[in-house]
All heavy atoms as a GROMACS GRO file, in nm:
protein
  617
    1MET      N    1   0.462  -2.658  -4.227
    1MET     CA    2   0.464  -2.588  -4.107
    1MET      C    3   0.321  -2.570  -4.057
    1MET      O    4   0.228  -2.539  -4.134
    1MET     CB    5   0.522  -2.446  -4.132
    1MET     CG    6   0.508  -2.360  -4.010
    1MET     SD    7   0.547  -2.187  -4.023
    1MET     CE    8   0.724  -2.186  -4.060
    2LYS      N    9   0.295  -2.593  -3.930
    2LYS     CA   10   0.160  -2.582  -3.865
    2LYS      C   11   0.134  -2.440  -3.834
    2LYS      O   12   0.221  -2.366  -3.796
    2LYS     CB   13   0.150  -2.672  -3.742
    2LYS     CG   14   0.151  -2.812  -3.758
    2LYS     CD   15   0.117  -2.890  -3.631
    2LYS     CE   16   0.114  -3.039  -3.661
    2LYS     NZ   17   0.085  -3.111  -3.536
    3LYS      N   18   0.007  -2.400  -3.851
    3LYS     CA   19  -0.045  -2.263  -3.814
    3LYS      C   20  -0.174  -2.269  -3.745
    3LYS      O   21  -0.248  -2.366  -3.756
    3LYS     CB   22  -0.058  -2.179  -3.950
    3LYS     CG   23   0.074  -2.159  -4.016
    3LYS     CD   24   0.040  -2.088  -4.152
    3LYS     CE   25  -0.023  -1.948  -4.139
    3LYS     NZ   26  -0.037  -1.884  -4.271
    4VAL      N   27  -0.202  -2.167  -3.666
    4VAL     CA   28  -0.327  -2.158  -3.607
    4VAL      C   29  -0.427  -2.114  -3.706
    4VAL      O   30  -0.387  -2.071  -3.814
    4VAL     CB   31  -0.328  -2.059  -3.485
    4VAL    CG1   32  -0.242  -2.110  -3.376
    4VAL    CG2   33  -0.288  -1.922  -3.531
    5THR      N   34  -0.555  -2.130  -3.680
    5THR     CA   35  -0.657  -2.092  -3.781
    5THR      C   36  -0.660  -1.944  -3.787
    5THR      O   37  -0.610  -1.870  -3.694
    5THR     CB   38  -0.791  -2.146  -3.737
    5THR    OG1   39  -0.838  -2.087  -3.617
    5THR    CG2   40  -0.795  -2.298  -3.730
    6ASP      N   41  -0.715  -1.883  -3.895
    6ASP     CA   42  -0.727  -1.740  -3.905
    6ASP      C   43  -0.814  -1.683  -3.793
    6ASP      O   44  -0.784  -1.581  -3.745
    6ASP     CB   45  -0.796  -1.706  -4.042
    6ASP     CG   46  -0.704  -1.731  -4.158
    6ASP    OD1   47  -0.583  -1.750  -4.134
    6ASP    OD2   48  -0.748  -1.730  -4.276
    7LYS      N   49  -0.915  -1.760  -3.757
    7LYS     CA   50  -1.000  -1.714  -3.644
    7LYS      C   51  -0.925  -1.712  -3.510
    7LYS      O   52  -0.936  -1.615  -3.437
    7LYS     CB   53  -1.120  -1.808  -3.627
    7LYS     CG   54  -1.220  -1.762  -3.531
    7LYS     CD   55  -1.345  -1.853  -3.529
    7LYS     CE   56  -1.447  -1.807  -3.418
    7LYS     NZ   57  -1.565  -1.879  -3.418
    8GLU      N   58  -0.836  -1.809  -3.492
    8GLU     CA   59  -0.753  -1.805  -3.369
    8GLU      C   60  -0.649  -1.702  -3.371
    8GLU      O   61  -0.629  -1.634  -3.269
    8GLU     CB   62  -0.691  -1.953  -3.355
    8GLU     CG   63  -0.782  -2.060  -3.319
    8GLU     CD   64  -0.728  -2.205  -3.340
    8GLU    OE1   65  -0.629  -2.216  -3.416
    8GLU    OE2   66  -0.767  -2.296  -3.267
    9LEU      N   67  -0.593  -1.670  -3.487
    9LEU     CA   68  -0.495  -1.571  -3.496
    9LEU      C   69  -0.564  -1.434  -3.476
    9LEU      O   70  -0.499  -1.346  -3.402
    9LEU     CB   71  -0.430  -1.578  -3.637
    9LEU     CG   72  -0.325  -1.463  -3.672
    9LEU    CD1   73  -0.209  -1.480  -3.568
    9LEU    CD2   74  -0.275  -1.482  -3.808
   10GLU      N   75  -0.677  -1.414  -3.530
   10GLU     CA   76  -0.751  -1.288  -3.505
   10GLU      C   77  -0.778  -1.265  -3.358
   10GLU      O   78  -0.761  -1.150  -3.306
   10GLU     CB   79  -0.885  -1.287  -3.590
   10GLU     CG   80  -0.858  -1.263  -3.737
   10GLU     CD   81  -0.986  -1.272  -3.811
   10GLU    OE1   82  -1.098  -1.246  -3.754
   10GLU    OE2   83  -0.979  -1.291  -3.927
   11MET      N   84  -0.817  -1.376  -3.291
   11MET     CA   85  -0.854  -1.367  -3.142
   11MET      C   86  -0.722  -1.332  -3.068
   11MET      O   87  -0.727  -1.242  -2.985
   11MET     CB   88  -0.900  -1.499  -3.093
   11MET     CG   89  -0.927  -1.500  -2.945
   11MET     SD   90  -1.049  -1.377  -2.888
   11MET     CE   91  -1.197  -1.452  -2.935
   12LEU      N   92  -0.608  -1.391  -3.104
   12LEU     CA   93  -0.483  -1.358  -3.030
   12LEU      C   94  -0.440  -1.215  -3.064
   12LEU      O   95  -0.406  -1.142  -2.965
   12LEU     CB   96  -0.372  -1.449  -3.082
   12LEU     CG   97  -0.377  -1.593  -3.039
   12LEU    CD1   98  -0.275  -1.682  -3.103
   12LEU    CD2   99  -0.355  -1.610  -2.888
   13GLN      N  100  -0.452  -1.175  -3.181
   13GLN     CA  101  -0.421  -1.034  -3.216
   13GLN      C  102  -0.508  -0.933  -3.146
   13GLN      O  103  -0.465  -0.831  -3.096
   13GLN     CB  104  -0.425  -1.014  -3.370
   13GLN     CG  105  -0.318  -1.088  -3.440
   13GLN     CD  106  -0.338  -1.083  -3.598
   13GLN    OE1  107  -0.454  -1.065  -3.642
   13GLN    NE2  108  -0.231  -1.106  -3.667
   14SER      N  109  -0.635  -0.962  -3.140
   14SER     CA  110  -0.734  -0.878  -3.074
   14SER      C  111  -0.704  -0.868  -2.935
   14SER      O  112  -0.717  -0.754  -2.865
   14SER     CB  113  -0.877  -0.942  -3.095
   14SER     OG  114  -0.970  -0.856  -3.031
   15LEU      N  115  -0.675  -0.977  -2.861
   15LEU     CA  116  -0.641  -0.979  -2.718
   15LEU      C  117  -0.515  -0.900  -2.693
   15LEU      O  118  -0.510  -0.815  -2.603
   15LEU     CB  119  -0.628  -1.124  -2.667
   15LEU     CG  120  -0.765  -1.192  -2.654
   15LEU    CD1  121  -0.733  -1.345  -2.632
   15LEU    CD2  122  -0.855  -1.135  -2.552
   16VAL      N  123  -0.415  -0.916  -2.771
   16VAL     CA  124  -0.283  -0.842  -2.750
   16VAL      C  125  -0.302  -0.696  -2.775
   16VAL      O  126  -0.259  -0.613  -2.698
   16VAL     CB  127  -0.171  -0.906  -2.840
   16VAL    CG1  128  -0.052  -0.812  -2.843
   16VAL    CG2  129  -0.134  -1.045  -2.796
   17LYS      N  130  -0.379  -0.661  -2.876
   17LYS     CA  131  -0.413  -0.526  -2.902
   17LYS      C  132  -0.490  -0.460  -2.780
   17LYS      O  133  -0.454  -0.342  -2.742
   17LYS     CB  134  -0.498  -0.508  -3.028
   17LYS     CG  135  -0.536  -0.368  -3.066
   17LYS     CD  136  -0.616  -0.357  -3.197
   17LYS     CE  137  -0.653  -0.217  -3.221
   17LYS     NZ  138  -0.745  -0.200  -3.337
   18ALA      N  139  -0.592  -0.528  -2.734
   18ALA     CA  140  -0.661  -0.477  -2.620
   18ALA      C  141  -0.572  -0.459  -2.494
   18ALA      O  142  -0.588  -0.359  -2.425
   18ALA     CB  143  -0.777  -0.567  -2.583
   19ILE      N  144  -0.484  -0.554  -2.475
   19ILE     CA  145  -0.391  -0.541  -2.361
   19ILE      C  146  -0.296  -0.421  -2.380
   19ILE      O  147  -0.274  -0.340  -2.292
   19ILE     CB  148  -0.307  -0.665  -2.346
   19ILE    CG1  149  -0.398  -0.779  -2.293
   19ILE    CG2  150  -0.189  -0.650  -2.250
   19ILE    CD1  151  -0.335  -0.914  -2.303
   20ASN      N  152  -0.247  -0.403  -2.499
   20ASN     CA  153  -0.157  -0.285  -2.532
   20ASN      C  154  -0.227  -0.153  -2.506
   20ASN      O  155  -0.175  -0.060  -2.454
   20ASN     CB  156  -0.104  -0.302  -2.670
   20ASN     CG  157   0.001  -0.408  -2.680
   20ASN    OD1  158   0.066  -0.457  -2.587
   20ASN    ND2  159   0.026  -0.452  -2.802
   21GLU      N  160  -0.350  -0.149  -2.554
   21GLU     CA  161  -0.436  -0.023  -2.542
   21GLU      C  162  -0.462  -0.005  -2.389
   21GLU      O  163  -0.462   0.115  -2.350
   21GLU     CB  164  -0.566  -0.038  -2.614
   21GLU     CG  165  -0.542  -0.033  -2.767
   21GLU     CD  166  -0.672  -0.059  -2.844
   21GLU    OE1  167  -0.783  -0.101  -2.783
   21GLU    OE2  168  -0.676  -0.044  -2.969
   22GLY      N  169  -0.493  -0.100  -2.321
   22GLY     CA  170  -0.514  -0.084  -2.174
   22GLY      C  171  -0.384  -0.032  -2.102
   22GLY      O  172  -0.393   0.052  -2.020
   23GLN      N  173  -0.278  -0.089  -2.139
   23GLN     CA  174  -0.147  -0.044  -2.079
   23GLN      C  175  -0.119   0.098  -2.115
   23GLN      O  176  -0.067   0.175  -2.032
   23GLN     CB  177  -0.032  -0.145  -2.126
   23GLN     CG  178  -0.034  -0.279  -2.061
   23GLN     CD  179   0.066  -0.376  -2.111
   23GLN    OE1  180   0.107  -0.364  -2.225
   23GLN    NE2  181   0.099  -0.468  -2.031
   24ALA      N  182  -0.151   0.135  -2.236
   24ALA     CA  183  -0.122   0.274  -2.280
   24ALA      C  184  -0.217   0.369  -2.198
   24ALA      O  185  -0.171   0.478  -2.160
   24ALA     CB  186  -0.145   0.292  -2.427
   25THR      N  187  -0.338   0.328  -2.183
   25THR     CA  188  -0.436   0.407  -2.102
   25THR      C  189  -0.379   0.421  -1.964
   25THR      O  190  -0.393   0.534  -1.902
   25THR     CB  191  -0.571   0.349  -2.108
   25THR    OG1  192  -0.615   0.348  -2.240
   25THR    CG2  193  -0.670   0.428  -2.026
   26ILE      N  194  -0.339   0.319  -1.902
   26ILE     CA  195  -0.287   0.321  -1.768
   26ILE      C  196  -0.165   0.421  -1.756
   26ILE      O  197  -0.158   0.488  -1.665
   26ILE     CB  198  -0.241   0.185  -1.718
   26ILE    CG1  199  -0.378   0.101  -1.688
   26ILE    CG2  200  -0.167   0.192  -1.582
   26ILE    CD1  201  -0.352  -0.042  -1.663
   27GLY      N  202  -0.084   0.412  -1.860
   27GLY     CA  203   0.039   0.505  -1.864
   27GLY      C  204  -0.008   0.646  -1.869
   27GLY      O  205   0.048   0.729  -1.800
   28GLY      N  206  -0.117   0.672  -1.950
   28GLY     CA  207  -0.162   0.813  -1.952
   28GLY      C  208  -0.221   0.862  -1.821
   28GLY      O  209  -0.194   0.972  -1.778
   29ILE      N  210  -0.293   0.772  -1.768
   29ILE     CA  211  -0.348   0.801  -1.628
   29ILE      C  212  -0.242   0.828  -1.524
   29ILE      O  213  -0.248   0.925  -1.444
   29ILE     CB  214  -0.453   0.698  -1.583
   29ILE    CG1  215  -0.573   0.697  -1.673
   29ILE    CG2  216  -0.490   0.713  -1.440
   29ILE    CD1  217  -0.660   0.573  -1.652
   30GLU      N  218  -0.138   0.748  -1.532
   30GLU     CA  219  -0.025   0.762  -1.440
   30GLU      C  220   0.047   0.903  -1.458
   30GLU      O  221   0.081   0.968  -1.361
   30GLU     CB  222   0.071   0.652  -1.444
   30GLU     CG  223   0.029   0.530  -1.374
   30GLU     CD  224   0.015   0.541  -1.227
   30GLU    OE1  225   0.098   0.597  -1.161
   30GLU    OE2  226  -0.083   0.487  -1.165
   31MET      N  227   0.060   0.938  -1.586
   31MET     CA  228   0.115   1.071  -1.616
   31MET      C  229   0.027   1.177  -1.564
   31MET      O  230   0.076   1.282  -1.504
   31MET     CB  231   0.131   1.087  -1.762
   31MET     CG  232   0.240   0.999  -1.820
   31MET     SD  233   0.406   1.037  -1.757
   31MET     CE  234   0.433   1.198  -1.808
   32GLN      N  235  -0.108   1.178  -1.573
   32GLN     CA  236  -0.194   1.270  -1.519
   32GLN      C  237  -0.188   1.270  -1.371
   32GLN      O  238  -0.182   1.383  -1.309
   32GLN     CB  239  -0.343   1.235  -1.557
   32GLN     CG  240  -0.371   1.263  -1.705
   32GLN     CD  241  -0.514   1.223  -1.741
   32GLN    OE1  242  -0.587   1.153  -1.663
   32GLN    NE2  243  -0.560   1.266  -1.854
   33LYS      N  244  -0.179   1.158  -1.304
   33LYS     CA  245  -0.166   1.149  -1.163
   33LYS      C  246  -0.034   1.216  -1.116
   33LYS      O  247  -0.037   1.295  -1.019
   33LYS     CB  248  -0.160   0.996  -1.120
   33LYS     CG  249  -0.138   0.971  -0.978
   33LYS     CD  250  -0.122   0.815  -0.949
   33LYS     CE  251  -0.063   0.792  -0.813
   33LYS     NZ  252  -0.048   0.648  -0.792
   34HIS      N  253   0.071   1.188  -1.185
   34HIS     CA  254   0.205   1.257  -1.149
   34HIS      C  255   0.191   1.411  -1.156
   34HIS      O  256   0.230   1.477  -1.072
   34HIS     CB  257   0.316   1.205  -1.243
   34HIS     CG  258   0.441   1.258  -1.216
   34HIS    ND1  259   0.516   1.228  -1.107
   34HIS    CD2  260   0.519   1.362  -1.278
   34HIS    CE1  261   0.628   1.306  -1.105
   34HIS    NE2  262   0.626   1.383  -1.219
   35GLY      N  263   0.125   1.453  -1.272
   35GLY     CA  264   0.100   1.603  -1.280
   35GLY      C  265   0.018   1.657  -1.175
   35GLY      O  266   0.049   1.772  -1.123
   36LEU      N  267  -0.090   1.588  -1.134
   36LEU     CA  268  -0.175   1.642  -1.029
   36LEU      C  269  -0.103   1.636  -0.891
   36LEU      O  270  -0.124   1.727  -0.814
   36LEU     CB  271  -0.297   1.551  -1.022
   36LEU     CG  272  -0.401   1.577  -1.130
   36LEU    CD1  273  -0.509   1.475  -1.132
   36LEU    CD2  274  -0.458   1.715  -1.134
   37ILE      N  275  -0.016   1.534  -0.872
   37ILE     CA  276   0.055   1.524  -0.743
   37ILE      C  277   0.149   1.648  -0.734
   37ILE      O  278   0.152   1.717  -0.628
   37ILE     CB  279   0.129   1.398  -0.728
   37ILE    CG1  280   0.037   1.282  -0.702
   37ILE    CG2  281   0.229   1.411  -0.621
   37ILE    CD1  282   0.093   1.142  -0.709
   38ALA      N  283   0.212   1.684  -0.847
   38ALA     CA  284   0.305   1.794  -0.847
   38ALA      C  285   0.227   1.926  -0.828
   38ALA      O  286   0.273   2.016  -0.749
   38ALA     CB  287   0.384   1.802  -0.975
   39GLU      N  288   0.116   1.937  -0.887
   39GLU     CA  289   0.026   2.059  -0.871
   39GLU      C  290  -0.017   2.080  -0.734
   39GLU      O  291  -0.008   2.188  -0.681
   39GLU     CB  292  -0.098   2.050  -0.970
   39GLU     CG  293  -0.177   2.170  -0.965
   39GLU     CD  294  -0.294   2.165  -1.067
   39GLU    OE1  295  -0.290   2.076  -1.154
   39GLU    OE2  296  -0.396   2.234  -1.047
   40VAL      N  297  -0.065   1.966  -0.668
   40VAL     CA  298  -0.107   1.977  -0.525
   40VAL      C  299   0.002   2.007  -0.437
   40VAL      O  300  -0.012   2.090  -0.350
   40VAL     CB  301  -0.182   1.847  -0.488
   40VAL    CG1  302  -0.203   1.842  -0.332
   40VAL    CG2  303  -0.316   1.831  -0.560
   41ASP      N  304   0.124   1.949  -0.462
   41ASP     CA  305   0.237   1.986  -0.379
   41ASP      C  306   0.271   2.135  -0.394
   41ASP      O  307   0.301   2.204  -0.286
   41ASP     CB  308   0.362   1.910  -0.430
   41ASP     CG  309   0.365   1.768  -0.376
   41ASP    OD1  310   0.282   1.736  -0.286
   41ASP    OD2  311   0.440   1.683  -0.431
   42GLY      N  312   0.256   2.192  -0.511
   42GLY     CA  313   0.287   2.334  -0.524
   42GLY      C  314   0.175   2.416  -0.454
   42GLY      O  315   0.208   2.524  -0.391
   43LEU      N  316   0.053   2.377  -0.458
   43LEU     CA  317  -0.049   2.446  -0.391
   43LEU      C  318  -0.038   2.438  -0.230
   43LEU      O  319  -0.058   2.534  -0.162
   43LEU     CB  320  -0.187   2.388  -0.426
   43LEU     CG  321  -0.238   2.413  -0.576
   43LEU    CD1  322  -0.358   2.328  -0.608
   43LEU    CD2  323  -0.258   2.566  -0.591
   44ILE      N  324   0.019   2.320  -0.181
   44ILE     CA  325   0.039   2.314  -0.050
   44ILE      C  326   0.151   2.409  -0.002
   44ILE      O  327   0.144   2.482   0.103
   44ILE     CB  328   0.071   2.168  -0.003
   44ILE    CG1  329  -0.050   2.080  -0.017
   44ILE    CG2  330   0.137   2.159   0.134
   44ILE    CD1  331  -0.020   1.935  -0.006
   45LYS      N  332   0.253   2.420  -0.080
   45LYS     CA  333   0.366   2.520  -0.057
   45LYS      C  334   0.322   2.657  -0.051
   45LYS      O  335   0.348   2.740   0.032
   45LYS     CB  336   0.478   2.496  -0.148
   45LYS     CG  337   0.562   2.372  -0.131
   45LYS     CD  338   0.658   2.346  -0.244
   45LYS     CE  339   0.729   2.213  -0.224
   45LYS     NZ  340   0.817   2.189  -0.328
   46GLN      N  341   0.229   2.694  -0.148
   46GLN     CA  342   0.172   2.820  -0.163
   46GLN      C  343   0.082   2.856  -0.048
   46GLN      O  344   0.094   2.958   0.016
   46GLN     CB  345   0.093   2.835  -0.287
   46GLN     CG  346   0.049   2.974  -0.326
   46GLN     CD  347  -0.025   2.971  -0.459
   46GLN    OE1  348  -0.035   2.874  -0.525
   46GLN    NE2  349  -0.066   3.095  -0.492
   47LEU      N  350   0.002   2.755   0.007
   47LEU     CA  351  -0.076   2.775   0.121
   47LEU      C  352   0.010   2.792   0.252
   47LEU      O  353  -0.017   2.886   0.324
   47LEU     CB  354  -0.169   2.647   0.144
   47LEU     CG  355  -0.250   2.646   0.273
   47LEU    CD1  356  -0.343   2.770   0.278
   47LEU    CD2  357  -0.319   2.512   0.289
   48LYS      N  358   0.108   2.714   0.259
   48LYS     CA  359   0.201   2.744   0.382
   48LYS      C  360   0.267   2.883   0.379
   48LYS      O  361   0.270   2.944   0.491
   48LYS     CB  362   0.305   2.627   0.387
   48LYS     CG  363   0.253   2.494   0.420
   48LYS     CD  364   0.364   2.394   0.422
   48LYS     CE  365   0.295   2.251   0.465
   48LYS     NZ  366   0.404   2.149   0.476
   49GLN      N  367   0.307   2.920   0.266
   49GLN     CA  368   0.366   3.061   0.251
   49GLN      C  369   0.259   3.157   0.280
   49GLN      O  370   0.289   3.261   0.350
   49GLN     CB  371   0.424   3.079   0.112
   49GLN     CG  372   0.488   3.216   0.096
   49GLN     CD  373   0.607   3.235   0.192
   49GLN    OE1  374   0.696   3.157   0.199
   49GLN    NE2  375   0.599   3.343   0.268
   50THR      N  376   0.141   3.144   0.239
   50THR     CA  377   0.031   3.244   0.266
   50THR      C  378   0.005   3.242   0.413
   50THR      O  379  -0.021   3.348   0.472
   50THR     CB  380  -0.093   3.205   0.184
   50THR    OG1  381  -0.059   3.209   0.042
   50THR    CG2  382  -0.210   3.309   0.207
   51GLN      N  383  -0.005   3.126   0.472
   51GLN     CA  384  -0.029   3.118   0.618
   51GLN      C  385   0.090   3.190   0.696
   51GLN      O  386   0.055   3.262   0.788
   51GLN     CB  387  -0.035   2.967   0.662
   51GLN     CG  388  -0.169   2.900   0.618
   51GLN     CD  389  -0.168   2.752   0.645
   51GLN    OE1  390  -0.066   2.688   0.632
   51GLN    NE2  391  -0.286   2.703   0.678
   52ALA      N  392   0.210   3.169   0.655
   52ALA     CA  393   0.316   3.237   0.722
   52ALA      C  394   0.309   3.387   0.700
   52ALA      O  395   0.330   3.465   0.798
   52ALA     CB  396   0.449   3.184   0.665
   53ASP      N  397   0.272   3.442   0.584
   53ASP     CA  398   0.257   3.581   0.561
   53ASP      C  399   0.139   3.633   0.645
   53ASP      O  400   0.159   3.746   0.707
   53ASP     CB  401   0.218   3.613   0.409
   53ASP     CG  402   0.330   3.574   0.317
   53ASP    OD1  403   0.447   3.553   0.364
   53ASP    OD2  404   0.306   3.558   0.193
   54LEU      N  405   0.032   3.558   0.661
   54LEU     CA  406  -0.081   3.607   0.750
   54LEU      C  407  -0.039   3.606   0.895
   54LEU      O  408  -0.076   3.697   0.973
   54LEU     CB  409  -0.204   3.521   0.727
   54LEU     CG  410  -0.273   3.533   0.584
   54LEU    CD1  411  -0.375   3.426   0.567
   54LEU    CD2  412  -0.333   3.672   0.572
   55GLU      N  413   0.042   3.506   0.936
   55GLU     CA  414   0.089   3.504   1.076
   55GLU      C  415   0.173   3.629   1.105
   55GLU      O  416   0.170   3.689   1.210
   55GLU     CB  417   0.158   3.369   1.106
   55GLU     CG  418   0.189   3.359   1.249
   55GLU     CD  419   0.230   3.220   1.283
   55GLU    OE1  420   0.215   3.126   1.205
   55GLU    OE2  421   0.295   3.209   1.404
   56ASN      N  422   0.264   3.664   1.005
   56ASN     CA  423   0.348   3.782   1.030
   56ASN      C  424   0.262   3.906   1.039
   56ASN      O  425   0.298   3.999   1.111
   56ASN     CB  426   0.444   3.786   0.900
   56ASN     CG  427   0.559   3.694   0.916
   56ASN    OD1  428   0.592   3.641   1.020
   56ASN    ND2  429   0.613   3.663   0.796
   57GLU      N  430   0.155   3.918   0.961
   57GLU     CA  431   0.064   4.030   0.962
   57GLU      C  432  -0.028   4.034   1.079
   57GLU      O  433  -0.045   4.135   1.153
   57GLU     CB  434  -0.009   4.042   0.832
   57GLU     CG  435  -0.111   4.151   0.846
   57GLU     CD  436  -0.110   4.238   0.710
   57GLU    OE1  437  -0.025   4.208   0.624
   57GLU    OE2  438  -0.189   4.325   0.702
   58TYR      N  439  -0.092   3.922   1.117
   58TYR     CA  440  -0.194   3.922   1.221
   58TYR      C  441  -0.159   3.843   1.343
   58TYR      O  442  -0.240   3.852   1.441
   58TYR     CB  443  -0.325   3.861   1.164
   58TYR     CG  444  -0.376   3.944   1.045
   58TYR    CD1  445  -0.363   3.886   0.915
   58TYR    CD2  446  -0.442   4.057   1.060
   58TYR    CE1  447  -0.413   3.961   0.800
   58TYR    CE2  448  -0.495   4.129   0.953
   58TYR     CZ  449  -0.477   4.086   0.825
   58TYR     OH  450  -0.527   4.147   0.716
   59GLY      N  451  -0.052   3.773   1.353
   59GLY     CA  452  -0.013   3.701   1.465
   59GLY      C  453  -0.073   3.561   1.448
   59GLY      O  454  -0.119   3.515   1.350
   60ASN      N  455  -0.075   3.490   1.573
   60ASN     CA  456  -0.125   3.349   1.566
   60ASN      C  457  -0.272   3.354   1.580
   60ASN      O  458  -0.334   3.364   1.686
   60ASN     CB  459  -0.058   3.276   1.693
   60ASN     CG  460  -0.097   3.133   1.691
   60ASN    OD1  461  -0.141   3.070   1.583
   60ASN    ND2  462  -0.079   3.064   1.799
   61VAL      N  463  -0.338   3.352   1.462
   61VAL     CA  464  -0.485   3.356   1.455
   61VAL      C  465  -0.539   3.245   1.368
   61VAL      O  466  -0.470   3.173   1.295
   61VAL     CB  467  -0.524   3.496   1.388
   61VAL    CG1  468  -0.482   3.611   1.473
   61VAL    CG2  469  -0.479   3.508   1.247
   62THR      N  470  -0.674   3.233   1.382
   62THR     CA  471  -0.742   3.139   1.298
   62THR      C  472  -0.834   3.220   1.197
   62THR      O  473  -0.891   3.315   1.243
   62THR     CB  474  -0.826   3.042   1.376
   62THR    OG1  475  -0.738   2.968   1.460
   62THR    CG2  476  -0.912   2.946   1.289
   63VAL      N  477  -0.834   3.186   1.073
   63VAL     CA  478  -0.918   3.261   0.978
   63VAL      C  479  -1.036   3.165   0.937
   63VAL      O  480  -1.013   3.052   0.901
   63VAL     CB  481  -0.838   3.297   0.853
   63VAL    CG1  482  -0.929   3.366   0.750
   63VAL    CG2  483  -0.723   3.383   0.884
   64ASN      N  484  -1.151   3.224   0.952
   64ASN     CA  485  -1.277   3.146   0.907
   64ASN      C  486  -1.281   3.157   0.752
   64ASN      O  487  -1.290   3.266   0.697
   64ASN     CB  488  -1.405   3.215   0.974
   64ASN     CG  489  -1.530   3.142   0.926
   64ASN    OD1  490  -1.553   3.117   0.815
   64ASN    ND2  491  -1.612   3.122   1.018
   65LEU      N  492  -1.269   3.042   0.688
   65LEU     CA  493  -1.265   3.038   0.543
   65LEU      C  494  -1.396   3.080   0.472
   65LEU      O  495  -1.390   3.102   0.354
   65LEU     CB  496  -1.219   2.894   0.497
   65LEU     CG  497  -1.079   2.860   0.532
   65LEU    CD1  498  -1.042   2.729   0.487
   65LEU    CD2  499  -0.973   2.956   0.483
   66THR      N  500  -1.504   3.078   0.548
   66THR     CA  501  -1.628   3.127   0.490
   66THR      C  502  -1.643   3.275   0.497
   66THR      O  503  -1.685   3.342   0.396
   66THR     CB  504  -1.751   3.058   0.559
   66THR    OG1  505  -1.730   2.908   0.553
   66THR    CG2  506  -1.883   3.090   0.501
   67THR      N  507  -1.616   3.333   0.613
   67THR     CA  508  -1.641   3.474   0.636
   67THR      C  509  -1.520   3.554   0.638
   67THR      O  510  -1.530   3.682   0.620
   67THR     CB  511  -1.707   3.496   0.778
   67THR    OG1  512  -1.610   3.456   0.877
   67THR    CG2  513  -1.834   3.416   0.790
   68GLY      N  514  -1.402   3.502   0.653
   68GLY     CA  515  -1.277   3.578   0.658
   68GLY      C  516  -1.244   3.638   0.797
   68GLY      O  517  -1.155   3.701   0.828
   69GLU      N  518  -1.340   3.601   0.896
   69GLU     CA  519  -1.326   3.652   1.032
   69GLU      C  520  -1.201   3.589   1.087
   69GLU      O  521  -1.169   3.470   1.080
   69GLU     CB  522  -1.449   3.613   1.109
   69GLU     CG  523  -1.449   3.667   1.254
   69GLU     CD  524  -1.576   3.631   1.334
   69GLU    OE1  525  -1.682   3.625   1.262
   69GLU    OE2  526  -1.560   3.598   1.446
   70ILE      N  527  -1.133   3.679   1.172
   70ILE     CA  528  -1.008   3.637   1.238
   70ILE      C  529  -1.030   3.620   1.387
   70ILE      O  530  -1.104   3.709   1.451
   70ILE     CB  531  -0.895   3.738   1.221
   70ILE    CG1  532  -0.860   3.756   1.067
   70ILE    CG2  533  -0.774   3.701   1.306
   70ILE    CD1  534  -0.767   3.867   1.038
   71THR      N  535  -0.992   3.512   1.437
   71THR     CA  536  -1.002   3.492   1.587
   71THR      C  537  -0.861   3.448   1.639
   71THR      O  538  -0.786   3.388   1.565
   71THR     CB  539  -1.110   3.384   1.627
   71THR    OG1  540  -1.080   3.261   1.560
   71THR    CG2  541  -1.244   3.432   1.592
   72GLU      N  542  -0.839   3.470   1.763
   72GLU     CA  543  -0.720   3.431   1.823
   72GLU      C  544  -0.711   3.280   1.828
   72GLU      O  545  -0.806   3.216   1.864
   72GLU     CB  546  -0.702   3.484   1.965
   72GLU     CG  547  -0.684   3.636   1.974
   72GLU     CD  548  -0.554   3.685   1.903
   72GLU    OE1  549  -0.452   3.622   1.929
   72GLU    OE2  550  -0.559   3.792   1.842
   73ALA      N  551  -0.595   3.218   1.786
   73ALA     CA  552  -0.579   3.077   1.782
   73ALA      C  553  -0.557   3.032   1.923
   73ALA      O  554  -0.488   3.107   1.999
   73ALA     CB  555  -0.466   3.037   1.696
   74GLU      N  556  -0.615   2.917   1.960
   74GLU     CA  557  -0.580   2.856   2.090
   74GLU      C  558  -0.436   2.797   2.093
   74GLU      O  559  -0.403   2.733   2.001
   74GLU     CB  560  -0.688   2.752   2.118
   74GLU     CG  561  -0.826   2.802   2.142
   74GLU     CD  562  -0.922   2.696   2.172
   74GLU    OE1  563  -0.878   2.590   2.228
   74GLU    OE2  564  -1.041   2.715   2.154
   75ASP      N  565  -0.372   2.834   2.193
   75ASP     CA  566  -0.227   2.781   2.207
   75ASP      C  567  -0.240   2.636   2.264
   75ASP      O  568  -0.273   2.625   2.386
   75ASP     CB  569  -0.158   2.868   2.295
   75ASP     CG  570  -0.006   2.832   2.299
   75ASP    OD1  571   0.040   2.732   2.230
   75ASP    OD2  572   0.072   2.908   2.362
   76ALA      N  573  -0.201   2.536   2.190
   76ALA     CA  574  -0.219   2.399   2.234
   76ALA      C  575  -0.114   2.372   2.341
   76ALA      O  576  -0.143   2.282   2.431
   76ALA     CB  577  -0.185   2.297   2.115
   77ASP      N  578  -0.004   2.440   2.358
   77ASP     CA  579   0.087   2.421   2.458
   77ASP      C  580   0.047   2.491   2.594
   77ASP      O  581   0.105   2.442   2.692
   77ASP     CB  582   0.232   2.469   2.416
   77ASP     CG  583   0.281   2.393   2.294
   77ASP    OD1  584   0.243   2.274   2.276
   77ASP    OD2  585   0.366   2.441   2.218
   78ASN      N  586  -0.023   2.588   2.580
   78ASN     CA  587  -0.055   2.672   2.703
   78ASN      C  588  -0.199   2.711   2.701
   78ASN      O  589  -0.230   2.827   2.691
   78ASN     CB  590   0.034   2.795   2.694
   78ASN     CG  591   0.064   2.841   2.842
   78ASN    OD1  592   0.019   2.786   2.933
   78ASN    ND2  593   0.145   2.950   2.846
   79PRO      N  594  -0.296   2.611   2.714
   79PRO     CA  595  -0.436   2.648   2.713
   79PRO      C  596  -0.476   2.730   2.827
   79PRO      O  597  -0.432   2.719   2.939
   79PRO     CB  598  -0.502   2.520   2.707
   79PRO     CG  599  -0.407   2.422   2.768
   79PRO     CD  600  -0.273   2.476   2.734
   80GLU      N  601  -0.568   2.832   2.802
   80GLU     CA  602  -0.614   2.916   2.908
   80GLU      C  603  -0.740   2.854   2.960
   80GLU      O  604  -0.847   2.850   2.895
   80GLU     CB  605  -0.643   3.058   2.854
   80GLU     CG  606  -0.517   3.123   2.807
   80GLU     CD  607  -0.559   3.264   2.746
   80GLU    OE1  608  -0.667   3.314   2.767
   80GLU    OE2  609  -0.468   3.318   2.672
   81ASP      N  610  -0.740   2.812   3.086
   81ASP     CA  611  -0.852   2.744   3.148
   81ASP      C  612  -0.920   2.841   3.244
   81ASP      O  613  -0.867   2.908   3.319
   81ASP     CB  614  -0.814   2.614   3.222
   81ASP     CG  615  -0.771   2.509   3.120
   81ASP    OD1  616  -0.680   2.531   3.043
   81ASP    OD2  617  -0.836   2.398   3.125
   0.00000   0.00000   0.00000
């Protein structure tokens, strides 16, 4: 029976091992990505709820995220000229 040389076999095994490790790393990164997407989706829902709560309390306003100052929001459908 013919066989590859030990050096050739080691090279093949090394390459396959490296590929498998790369694929495992990609899988781990994809899992992290999935978790982050879910986390950001939750934060977006929380932001929308907070915005709705603030609108109920203060009306249609804009909040300056640096100072917290509230100004009346411009109505895009009915601009005051």
